[in-house]
N, C-alpha and C positions, 0 to 999 in steps of 0.2 A: 214304297219299295223297302224292302227288307235288308237290313244292314246288320253287322256286328259292330256294336259301340265299344271301344276300349277307352277307358279313363284312367289317369294315374291313381295308383293306390286302391283301385276298385277292381271287383270282378266284372270281366266282359259280359255283355248281354246283348239280345237280340233287340232291334228296334225298328219300327216302321217310321219312315220319313217321306217328305214330298220329294219328288226329283226335280228341285229347283236350285239355283245358285244359291239363293239366300239360305235355303235349309242346309245344303252341303257346307257352306262357310260356317253357319252355326255350329255344325257338329264338330268342326276343328278348332272352334275358339275364335272364329272371325278371320278375316285377311285371306290371303292366297292359299288355294288349296294345291298341294304337290301330290300328285298321283304317281304310286310305285307300282308298276304293272308286275304281277306276281308270277305270269307265264302259265298259269293254270286256269284262265278265265275268270280272274279276280283281280281287283286293283285295291291296295291300301292307299287311303287318303289321309293326310296329315297336313298341318300347318307348316307353309313353306319357310315360316319364320320363327318356328317355335323354339328354336335354340337362342336366336337372336333375341327374342322377347323375353327369355327367361322362364319359358313355361316349364312346369315340373316335369322331371324325368318319368317316363311312362313304362316302355317295353324295350328290351333290346332286339334289334333287328338286324341279322347278321354280326357285323362288326362295328355297328353302329347303335345309338340309342334314339329312340323317338321321344321328343320332348312335346308335350301337351296332348289333348285328346286327339284319337283318330277313329277311323272307321274302316272296315273292309266291306266291299261291295262287288257285285258281279260286273263283269265287262262284257257290255253288249254290242261292241264295235264303235259305234259313234255315240253310244248313250251308256250311261250306268243302268245296271239291271239288278233286281233282286237276287240274293244269294240262294242257291240251291240247298236243300237240306244237307246233302254231302259237303257242300262248301261251308257251310255254318258250322257243321260238326269238326270239320279239319281245323277251322280258325278258332273255334272255341277251345280246341285242345291246345292249340299253340298259344294263344293269348289269354285264356280264360282267367288264370290267376295273376293277381298283381305281382310285382317283382320288387325286390329289395335292391337298393343302391347304396354305394358307399358314399360318404359325405363328399368325395371328389371323384367324378369318374371323367377321365380323359375324353371318352367318346361322346361325352355329352355337350363338349365345347364345340362351339362354331368353328369351321375351318375354311380356308381358302386355298386354293393352289394357284401358284404363279408359274406360268410356263413360258420361258424365253428362248428365243432362236438365235 
């Protein structure tokens, strides 16, 4: 399966991996995978506990910062699928170059929301 791999401090790159749970977990540094549906037929997969584990800041995503390695893959409905050339180009442009972060970034800190009624 063809993915875009994005690691902290490095340029993003195309990679072929097996479509197994073990392979997917390895690509995000182990542990639970958090899928973020992009709404364009792609899914960004990161480590669900990246911030809690103190993983290195990687890329900004909206108003948040993803910590630890992640990858972008195609959304095949019930399964992940390879990225198309167009999808690969889109996300290579978005995540291709590494980002610089300040010593302290509030968006890189774990958050919890408490809602009471």
